[in-house]
C-alpha positions as CSV (number, residue, x, y, z in Angstrom):
1,M,-0.1,-18.9,-23.0
2,T,0.6,-17.3,-19.6
3,N,0.5,-19.6,-16.6
4,E,-1.4,-17.8,-13.8
5,R,-1.7,-19.3,-10.3
6,E,-3.3,-18.3,-7.0
7,W,-1.5,-18.4,-3.6
8,D,-2.0,-17.2,-0.1
9,A,1.6,-15.9,0.0
10,V,4.5,-15.6,-2.4
11,V,8.0,-15.4,-0.9
12,I,10.5,-13.8,-3.2
13,G,13.9,-15.2,-2.3
14,G,14.8,-18.7,-1.1
15,G,17.6,-17.9,1.2
16,I,17.6,-18.3,5.0
17,A,15.0,-15.5,5.6
18,G,12.7,-16.6,2.7
19,L,12.7,-20.3,3.7
20,S,12.1,-19.4,7.4
21,A,9.1,-17.3,6.4
22,A,7.9,-20.1,4.1
23,Q,8.3,-22.7,6.9
24,M,6.0,-20.7,9.2
25,L,3.5,-20.3,6.4
26,G,3.6,-23.9,5.4
27,R,3.1,-25.1,8.9
28,A,0.1,-22.7,9.1
29,R,-1.3,-24.6,6.1
30,R,-1.0,-21.6,3.8
31,R,-0.7,-22.1,0.1
32,T,2.8,-20.7,-0.3
33,L,5.2,-20.3,-3.2
34,V,8.9,-19.5,-2.9
35,I,10.6,-18.0,-6.0
36,D,14.3,-18.3,-5.7
37,A,17.0,-16.9,-8.1
38,G,19.6,-19.2,-6.5
39,S,22.1,-16.5,-5.6
40,P,22.3,-16.5,-1.7
41,R,24.7,-13.9,-0.4
42,N,26.8,-16.5,1.5
43,R,27.3,-18.8,-1.5
44,F,31.0,-17.9,-1.6
45,A,31.6,-19.4,1.9
46,A,32.2,-23.1,2.5
47,H,31.3,-22.9,6.1
48,M,29.1,-20.7,8.4
49,H,29.7,-20.0,12.0
50,G,27.9,-18.3,14.9
51,V,24.8,-20.3,14.0
52,L,23.8,-22.3,17.1
53,G,23.5,-26.0,16.3
54,H,24.9,-25.6,12.8
55,D,28.4,-24.3,13.5
56,G,30.7,-25.2,10.5
57,T,27.8,-26.3,8.3
58,D,28.1,-25.5,4.6
59,P,25.5,-22.7,3.9
60,A,24.4,-24.6,0.8
61,E,23.6,-27.7,3.0
62,L,21.5,-25.6,5.3
63,L,19.5,-24.3,2.4
64,R,19.1,-27.8,1.0
65,R,17.7,-29.0,4.3
66,G,15.5,-25.9,4.5
67,R,14.0,-26.6,1.1
68,D,13.3,-30.2,2.0
69,E,11.6,-29.0,5.2
70,V,9.3,-26.4,3.6
71,V,8.4,-28.7,0.7
72,A,7.3,-31.3,3.4
73,Y,4.8,-28.7,4.6
74,G,3.3,-28.2,1.1
75,V,5.3,-25.2,0.1
76,V,6.2,-25.0,-3.6
77,V,9.8,-23.8,-4.4
78,A,10.4,-22.6,-7.9
79,D,13.6,-21.5,-9.5
80,G,13.4,-18.1,-11.2
81,S,13.4,-14.3,-10.8
82,V,10.7,-11.8,-10.3
83,A,10.2,-9.0,-12.9
84,T,7.4,-7.0,-11.2
85,V,5.1,-7.0,-8.3
86,I,1.9,-5.0,-8.8
87,D,-0.9,-4.1,-6.4
88,D,-4.2,-5.5,-7.7
89,G,-6.3,-4.4,-4.7
90,D,-7.2,-7.5,-2.7
91,R,-4.2,-9.4,-4.0
92,M,-0.7,-8.8,-5.5
93,R,0.2,-9.8,-9.0
94,I,3.8,-11.2,-9.3
95,T,5.2,-11.6,-12.8
96,R,8.3,-13.6,-13.3
97,D,11.1,-13.0,-15.8
98,D,9.7,-16.0,-17.9
99,G,6.2,-14.4,-18.0
100,T,4.6,-16.6,-15.4
101,I,2.1,-14.7,-13.4
102,D,1.3,-15.6,-9.8
103,H,-1.4,-13.9,-7.6
104,A,-1.1,-13.8,-3.9
105,R,-2.8,-12.2,-0.9
106,A,0.6,-11.4,0.6
107,V,4.2,-11.1,-0.5
108,V,7.4,-11.6,1.6
109,I,10.5,-9.9,0.1
110,A,13.5,-11.9,1.1
111,S,15.6,-11.4,-2.0
112,G,18.8,-10.4,-0.1
113,I,21.5,-8.2,-1.2
114,R,24.6,-8.2,-3.4
115,D,28.0,-7.4,-1.9
116,V,29.7,-4.8,-4.2
117,L,33.5,-5.3,-3.7
118,P,36.2,-2.8,-4.3
119,E,37.5,-3.1,-7.8
120,V,40.9,-4.5,-6.8
121,E,42.9,-7.1,-8.7
122,G,42.5,-10.5,-7.2
123,L,40.0,-9.6,-4.6
124,A,36.8,-11.1,-6.0
125,A,38.5,-14.5,-6.6
126,L,39.3,-14.8,-2.9
127,W,36.0,-13.5,-1.6
128,G,34.6,-15.9,1.0
129,R,37.9,-17.8,1.4
130,S,40.7,-15.5,2.6
131,V,39.0,-12.2,1.9
132,L,36.2,-12.0,4.5
133,H,33.6,-9.7,5.8
134,C,32.4,-10.6,9.3
135,P,34.8,-11.3,12.0
136,Y,32.1,-13.0,14.1
137,C,31.5,-15.4,11.2
138,H,35.1,-16.1,10.3
139,G,37.4,-14.6,12.9
140,W,37.9,-17.8,14.9
141,E,39.2,-19.6,11.8
142,V,41.9,-17.0,11.1
143,A,42.7,-16.1,14.7
144,G,46.3,-15.4,15.4
145,R,47.3,-14.8,11.8
146,R,48.5,-11.6,10.2
147,L,45.1,-10.0,9.5
148,G,44.4,-7.0,7.3
149,V,41.3,-4.7,7.1
150,W,40.6,-2.8,4.0
151,A,38.6,0.2,5.2
152,T,36.1,1.1,2.5
153,S,34.4,3.9,4.4
154,P,34.6,5.8,7.7
155,A,32.3,3.1,9.2
156,S,35.1,0.6,8.6
157,I,37.0,2.0,11.6
158,H,34.7,-0.1,13.8
159,Q,35.6,-3.2,11.8
160,I,39.3,-2.5,12.2
161,E,38.9,-2.4,16.0
162,L,36.8,-5.5,16.0
163,V,39.4,-7.6,14.0
164,R,42.0,-6.7,16.6
165,Q,40.2,-9.0,19.0
166,W,41.2,-12.0,16.9
167,S,44.9,-11.2,16.3
168,D,47.7,-9.1,17.7
169,D,49.0,-8.5,14.2
170,V,46.5,-6.3,12.3
171,T,47.2,-3.9,9.4
172,A,44.6,-1.3,8.4
173,F,44.5,0.1,4.9
174,T,42.7,3.4,5.5
175,A,43.0,5.4,2.2
176,D,39.4,4.8,1.2
177,A,38.1,5.7,4.7
178,G,39.3,9.3,4.4
179,H,41.3,11.3,6.8
180,L,41.5,9.8,10.3
181,D,41.3,12.3,13.1
182,S,44.0,12.3,15.8
183,E,41.8,10.6,18.4
184,T,41.0,7.7,16.0
185,M,44.6,7.3,15.0
186,A,45.8,7.4,18.6
187,R,43.3,4.6,19.5
188,L,44.4,2.4,16.6
189,L,48.1,2.8,17.3
190,A,47.5,2.2,21.1
191,R,46.2,-1.2,20.2
192,G,49.3,-2.0,18.1
193,I,47.4,-1.7,14.7
194,R,49.6,-0.7,11.8
195,V,48.0,2.0,9.7
196,V,48.8,2.1,5.9
197,T,47.6,5.3,4.3
198,A,48.8,4.5,0.8
199,P,46.0,3.2,-1.3
200,A,45.8,-0.6,-1.7
201,R,46.2,-1.7,-5.3
202,A,46.3,-5.5,-5.6
203,L,46.1,-8.8,-3.7
204,V,49.1,-11.1,-3.9
205,T,48.6,-14.9,-3.8
206,G,51.0,-17.8,-3.5
207,D,51.4,-20.9,-5.5
208,S,48.4,-22.5,-3.8
209,G,46.2,-19.5,-4.7
210,A,45.9,-18.4,-1.1
211,L,46.3,-14.7,-0.1
212,T,49.9,-13.8,1.0
213,A,50.0,-10.0,0.9
214,V,48.4,-6.7,-0.2
215,R,50.4,-4.5,-2.5
216,D,49.8,-0.7,-2.0
217,A,50.3,2.2,-4.4
218,D,53.9,2.6,-3.4
219,G,54.6,-1.0,-4.4
220,T,55.1,-2.1,-0.8
221,E,53.7,-5.6,-0.1
222,H,52.2,-6.2,3.3
223,P,52.2,-9.9,4.3
224,L,48.8,-11.1,5.3
225,G,47.0,-14.4,6.1
226,A,43.5,-13.0,5.6
227,L,41.9,-9.7,4.7
228,F,38.6,-8.3,6.0
229,V,36.6,-6.0,3.7
230,A,33.3,-4.3,4.3
231,P,31.5,-4.4,0.9
232,T,28.9,-2.0,-0.2
233,P,25.4,-3.5,0.0
234,A,23.3,-3.3,-3.2
235,L,19.6,-4.1,-3.1
236,D,18.1,-5.1,-6.4
237,L,14.5,-4.2,-5.7
238,T,13.4,-2.7,-9.1
239,F,10.7,-5.4,-9.2
240,V,8.8,-3.5,-6.5
241,D,9.5,0.0,-7.6
242,G,5.8,0.5,-8.5
243,L,4.8,-0.1,-4.8
244,H,6.9,2.9,-3.6
245,L,8.0,1.0,-0.4
246,T,9.5,3.2,2.3
247,R,13.3,2.8,2.6
248,A,15.4,3.2,5.7
249,D,18.2,5.8,6.0
250,A,21.0,3.2,6.1
251,P,23.7,1.8,3.8
252,G,22.1,0.3,0.8
253,A,18.7,2.0,1.6
254,P,17.1,-1.2,2.9
255,L,13.4,-1.6,3.2
256,A,11.9,0.0,6.3
257,V,10.0,-2.5,8.4
258,D,8.5,-2.9,11.9
259,A,9.4,-5.7,14.3
260,L,7.2,-8.1,12.4
261,G,8.6,-7.3,9.0
262,S,5.6,-5.2,7.9
263,T,6.5,-2.7,5.1
264,S,4.7,0.5,4.2
265,H,2.4,-1.6,2.0
266,P,-0.3,-3.6,3.8
267,R,0.2,-6.8,1.8
268,V,4.0,-6.8,1.7
269,W,6.4,-8.0,4.3
270,A,10.2,-8.2,4.2
271,A,13.0,-10.0,6.0
272,G,16.7,-10.8,6.0
273,N,19.3,-8.6,4.3
274,T,16.7,-6.6,2.4
275,T,15.9,-5.0,5.7
276,A,19.2,-5.5,7.6
277,P,22.1,-5.6,5.0
278,Y,24.7,-6.6,7.6
279,G,22.5,-9.2,9.4
280,N,23.9,-12.7,9.9
281,V,22.2,-16.1,9.4
282,P,20.5,-16.2,12.9
283,L,19.1,-12.7,12.5
284,S,17.8,-13.5,9.0
285,M,16.3,-16.8,10.2
286,G,14.5,-15.1,13.1
287,A,13.3,-12.2,10.9
288,G,11.9,-14.6,8.3
289,S,10.2,-16.6,10.9
290,M,8.5,-13.5,12.4
291,A,7.5,-12.2,9.0
292,G,5.9,-15.6,8.1
293,A,4.0,-15.6,11.3
294,A,2.9,-12.0,10.8
295,V,1.7,-12.8,7.3
296,N,-0.4,-15.7,8.6
297,A,-1.9,-13.5,11.4
298,A,-2.8,-10.9,8.8
299,L,-4.4,-13.5,6.6
300,V,-6.3,-14.9,9.6
301,A,-7.8,-11.5,10.3
302,E,-8.6,-11.0,6.6
303,D,-10.3,-14.5,6.5
304,A,-12.5,-13.4,9.4
305,R,-13.4,-10.1,7.7
306,R,-14.2,-12.0,4.5
307,A,-16.3,-14.5,6.3
308,V,-18.3,-11.8,8.0
309,E,-18.8,-10.0,4.7
310,A,-19.9,-13.3,3.0
311,R,-22.3,-14.0,5.9
312,R,-23.7,-10.4,5.6
313,H,-24.2,-10.8,1.9
314,Q,-25.9,-14.2,2.5
315,R,-28.2,-12.6,5.1
316,N,-29.0,-9.7,2.8
317,A,-29.7,-12.2,0.0
318,H,-32.1,-14.0,2.3
319,W,-34.2,-10.8,2.8
320,E,-34.1,-10.0,-1.0
321,E,-35.3,-13.5,-1.7
322,R,-38.1,-13.1,0.8
323,Y,-39.4,-9.9,-0.7
324,A,-38.9,-11.0,-4.3
325,S,-40.8,-14.3,-3.7
326,D,-44.2,-12.5,-3.2
327,E,-46.0,-9.5,-4.8
328,R,-46.3,-8.0,-1.3
329,V,-45.0,-9.1,2.1
330,W,-46.7,-6.5,4.4
331,S,-50.0,-4.8,4.4
332,G,-48.8,-1.4,3.1
333,R,-50.2,0.3,6.2
334,V,-48.2,2.0,8.9
335,N,-47.5,-0.1,12.0
336,A,-50.0,1.0,14.7
337,T,-47.4,1.1,17.5
338,F,-45.0,3.1,15.3
339,A,-47.7,5.6,14.4
340,A,-48.9,6.0,18.0
341,V,-45.4,6.9,19.2
342,A,-44.2,9.0,16.2
343,H,-47.4,11.0,16.2
344,T,-46.2,12.7,19.4
345,L,-43.0,14.0,17.7
346,S,-42.7,17.3,15.7
347,P,-41.9,16.7,12.0
348,G,-38.3,17.2,10.9
349,S,-35.8,15.0,9.2
350,A,-36.0,11.2,9.7
351,L,-34.0,8.1,9.0
352,D,-35.9,4.8,8.8
353,I,-33.5,1.8,9.1
354,G,-34.9,-1.5,7.8
355,C,-37.8,0.3,6.2
356,G,-39.1,-2.9,4.4
357,E,-41.7,-1.9,1.8
358,G,-41.8,1.6,3.2
359,A,-45.2,2.0,4.9
360,D,-43.8,3.8,8.0
361,A,-41.5,6.0,5.9
362,V,-44.4,7.1,3.6
363,W,-46.6,7.7,6.7
364,L,-43.9,10.0,8.1
365,A,-43.6,11.9,4.8
366,E,-47.4,12.4,4.6
367,R,-47.1,14.1,8.0
368,G,-44.4,16.6,7.0
369,W,-41.2,14.6,7.7
370,Q,-38.3,14.6,5.2
371,V,-37.4,10.9,5.2
372,T,-34.5,8.8,4.2
373,A,-35.5,5.1,4.2
374,V,-32.9,2.3,4.0
375,D,-33.3,-1.5,3.5
376,V,-31.1,-4.2,2.2
377,S,-33.7,-5.5,-0.3
378,E,-33.8,-3.9,-3.7
379,T,-37.3,-5.2,-4.2
380,A,-38.6,-3.8,-0.9
381,V,-37.1,-0.4,-1.6
382,A,-38.6,-0.4,-5.1
383,R,-42.0,-1.0,-3.6
384,G,-41.6,1.8,-1.1
385,R,-40.5,4.2,-3.9
386,A,-43.5,3.2,-5.9
387,A,-45.8,3.9,-3.0
388,A,-44.3,7.3,-2.4
389,D,-44.6,8.2,-6.1
390,E,-48.2,7.1,-6.1
391,R,-49.0,9.5,-3.2
392,G,-47.0,12.3,-4.7
393,L,-44.3,12.2,-2.0
394,A,-41.2,11.6,-4.1
395,D,-39.8,14.9,-3.0
396,R,-40.2,14.0,0.7
397,V,-39.0,10.5,1.0
398,W,-35.8,9.0,-0.4
399,F,-35.4,5.2,-0.5
400,V,-32.0,3.7,-0.5
401,A,-31.0,0.0,-1.0
402,A,-28.0,-0.5,1.3
403,D,-26.8,-2.5,4.3
404,A,-27.5,-0.3,7.3
405,G,-24.6,-1.8,9.2
406,H,-22.1,-0.4,6.6
407,A,-23.7,2.3,4.5
408,L,-25.8,4.6,6.6
409,P,-25.9,8.3,5.4
410,E,-23.4,10.5,7.2
411,A,-26.1,13.2,7.9
412,M,-27.8,13.8,11.3
413,F,-31.5,13.4,11.7
414,D,-34.2,14.6,14.1
415,L,-35.6,11.1,14.2
416,V,-33.9,7.8,13.7
417,A,-36.3,4.9,13.7
418,S,-35.8,1.1,13.5
419,S,-38.8,-1.1,13.6
420,F,-38.6,-4.9,14.2
421,L,-35.1,-5.2,12.9
422,H,-34.6,-8.8,13.8
423,S,-32.9,-11.8,12.2
424,W,-32.9,-15.5,12.7
425,E,-29.0,-15.5,12.4
426,P,-27.4,-15.8,15.8
427,D,-24.6,-13.4,15.0
428,F,-26.9,-10.6,13.7
429,P,-25.3,-7.4,15.0
430,R,-28.5,-5.8,16.3
431,I,-27.1,-3.9,19.2
432,P,-24.0,-2.6,17.3
433,L,-26.3,-1.5,14.5
434,L,-28.6,0.4,16.9
435,R,-25.6,2.1,18.5
436,T,-24.6,3.2,14.9
437,A,-28.2,4.4,14.5
438,A,-27.9,6.5,17.7
439,E,-24.9,8.2,16.3
440,R,-27.0,9.6,13.5
441,V,-29.5,11.3,15.9
442,A,-29.1,15.1,15.9
443,P,-28.9,17.0,19.2
444,G,-32.4,17.3,20.6
445,G,-33.6,14.5,18.3
446,H,-35.0,11.0,19.1
447,L,-34.1,7.4,18.6
448,L,-37.2,5.2,18.3
449,V,-36.7,1.4,18.4
450,L,-39.6,-1.0,18.1
451,S,-39.0,-4.7,18.6
452,H,-40.7,-8.0,19.1
453,A,-40.8,-8.4,22.9
454,A,-42.1,-11.9,22.6
455,P,-42.8,-14.4,19.8
456,P,-46.4,-14.2,18.3
457,P,-48.9,-16.5,20.0
458,W,-49.1,-18.8,17.0
459,A,-45.3,-19.3,17.2
460,R,-45.2,-19.9,21.0
461,E,-47.5,-22.9,20.8
462,D,-46.6,-26.2,19.2
463,H,-49.1,-28.7,17.9
464,D,-49.6,-30.2,21.4
465,G,-50.2,-26.8,22.9
466,G,-46.8,-26.6,24.5
467,H,-44.1,-24.0,24.0
468,A,-41.8,-23.8,21.0
469,S,-38.0,-23.8,21.6
470,A,-35.9,-20.7,21.4
471,H,-34.6,-21.9,18.0
472,D,-38.0,-21.3,16.4
473,G,-37.3,-17.6,16.0
474,P,-34.7,-14.8,16.5
475,P,-33.5,-14.0,20.0
476,L,-35.8,-11.5,21.6
477,L,-35.1,-9.1,24.3
478,G,-37.3,-6.7,26.2
479,P,-36.8,-2.9,25.7
480,R,-35.3,-2.5,29.2
481,E,-32.6,-5.2,28.4
482,E,-31.9,-3.5,25.1
483,V,-31.4,0.0,26.5
484,D,-29.0,-1.5,29.0
485,L,-27.1,-3.2,26.2
486,L,-26.9,-0.1,24.2
487,G,-25.0,1.6,27.0
488,L,-25.6,5.1,25.8
489,D,-24.2,8.0,27.8
490,A,-26.8,8.9,30.4
491,S,-25.5,12.5,30.5
492,E,-26.4,12.8,26.8
493,W,-29.5,10.7,26.5
494,T,-32.9,10.9,28.3
495,T,-35.2,7.9,28.4
496,V,-38.7,8.9,27.2
497,L,-40.4,5.5,26.8
498,V,-39.3,2.0,27.8
499,E,-42.3,-0.2,27.7
500,V,-44.1,-3.2,26.1
501,R,-47.4,-2.4,24.3
502,Q,-49.9,-4.9,23.0
503,R,-51.1,-4.6,19.4
504,A,-54.2,-6.3,17.9
505,V,-53.5,-8.4,14.8
506,T,-54.9,-11.2,12.8
507,S,-53.1,-14.6,12.9
508,P,-52.0,-16.4,9.8
509,T,-55.1,-18.7,10.3
510,G,-57.5,-15.6,10.4
511,E,-58.0,-15.6,14.2
512,S,-57.7,-12.5,16.4
513,A,-54.5,-12.2,18.4
514,T,-52.2,-9.7,20.1
515,L,-48.5,-9.0,19.7
516,D,-46.2,-7.7,22.4
517,D,-44.2,-4.7,20.9
518,G,-41.2,-3.4,22.7
519,V,-41.0,0.4,22.6
520,L,-37.8,2.3,23.3
521,L,-37.8,6.1,22.7
522,L,-34.7,8.0,23.7
523,Q,-34.0,11.7,23.3
524,R,-30.5,13.2,22.7
525,A,-29.6,16.3,24.7
526,A,-29.8,19.6,22.8
527,R,-26.5,21.5,22.5
């Protein structure tokens, strides 16, 4: 059976960059997994340098400490390798070589690189000991000795000149770097650097196994105490080939990232030598830390989006439950205030937002309007559709079950109407929704918004004849307050009506009462 697990983030690679990313994620209380193949690039070195506060520490010891620290924050570290990473939409599917499948909302690639060394007799055995790469990492320890630089490409000329800072006795083997122009040659010779153009063929060691010389193709042995070589970086990233991540135009084709480690995929970050093949421990540590923080920030934003979406679905479910719990919620007759205002407008195309059971939309269709009516409740929309069919208006009014805040038709309308679109939820986005509605008004068209300007009389009085609290109903604003909050461009919109009208109704107990309806009618300028 396949073992499948869910994570906030999976970090691929448990080196310095990967553990630094995991540390930030663990401290952010993210459910995090690190998958580590156990082959850090600096495993051949017994000591690391240029790492403030850790100078001379064994790299393996730093990783051991790092593992202990991340585990203390709840991070799980597992030995293994990753076979594939696949985009599953709202999460990534990570399959390990042993068949284990992990799902994560984010992935950090920190798998590092392999150093591909020249195929020279004796070189690999001395790598990390007396055959070195970075003079900043190891130059102090071999300073003053006879030092050599094996130039593997034209870029190695820079390395030759760097190494000269640590010794007056430097020999450069330049056959693999190609022809050196006269200016470069003059610069090297001026610094007292010996240039050997014959190809290097083998490394010579003494009885202790330490490097003593480099033998060239002519058989000449050049005495050395240490040799610097710039290996070719190799990135083993076949496991993300299916994601088509953008690569940088640099040696090894590392992953292209921004300052926070973001790749071209929205759920994938990268840090360490997968993005900077020649980066040292502090650089990898910092990049991993930034990537971990960036992942958490992205997940925080996604958490907020998901919470809003869940709240929206919950709110929509409330309205569906309300309509489905009764055979009919409203009277089936057009709202009197709506009819009085809309009657003054010439028929055209109309969009009714929050149409409920469709009485207003059907009324418009009966008077020659071509109507699109939208409501979140499937039950309400079905009743409106049935009412339109009963009156033979199916070709004039189209009912849609959708969230008006996210799925309004892209068309423009001569009239966009919203009647009593209120909610008891304090975060109901009434004003943003009305701004979106205004965007659907065609040039020369109208925006009609009816609202409850005050609670009904029976809700304003408690059993003792006092006033109910503001928590007894949705927040209510007058039409003047709402038009100010809408903030529509005054050069594009003309205010036709901003007023409160009283409407006669019957209370739930059968008594006569009046409601205060806010009326807002705006007209968009014709082009």
